N, C-alpha and C positions, 0 to 999 in steps of 0.2 A: 505494497500500500504506501507502504514509507520513499520509492520506488513510480507510482502515475503522480504521487505529487511534487512531486521535484523535476518531476518530463515537463508537467503541465505547467509547473513557473515559469520553467526551461525556453518553451514553445510561446508562453506568454510573451516573454520579454523579447525573446527570437520579434516575433512579430511587431512586438512595438516598436521594435527597434527600425527595424527593415520599413516596414512603414512613413519611420520618421526620415532616414533617409532618404527614399524614394520624392515626399511632401520637399522635403528641401532643397530636392537639386535639383523637380517638374518648378519652385520658387526659384529657380536660380538662373535656369536657364530663362523664363518668361521676362524676370528682370534686366535681361540685357539684351534680350528684341526688344521690349517696352523704351530702352533705356537710348537705344542703337535709332531705333523709329526719332522722339521726339529731338536726338543729336540729330538726325534730316531733316524731320521740323522743318524748326529753330534753322538749321543752315539756307534752305531756303525760302522761308517769310522770310529771311534778315534779304538774303539777297531779289526778294521782290519787288522790295521796297527801296531798290536800292544803296541797300548799306548800313552801313546806318549813319553814316552821314542825310543817310535820307530815310531813318526808322523815328531820329528826335525829333525832326518839327511836326512829322504824326505825328508822335504820340504829344504830345506837347504841346500842338498852336499851330 
């Protein structure tokens, strides 16, 4: 009976850690994708308004 309890705890811990690892990996990949998209979007937007010198007059009147 002790063996069954030990195996039960082992399987529960192993499953939890595996799940946390996969969630962490997925979140890291999504972060890289989101940051890359944000940087590309910001670069394109600034170029569309004529660079930083064109952006300032449009923002502040």
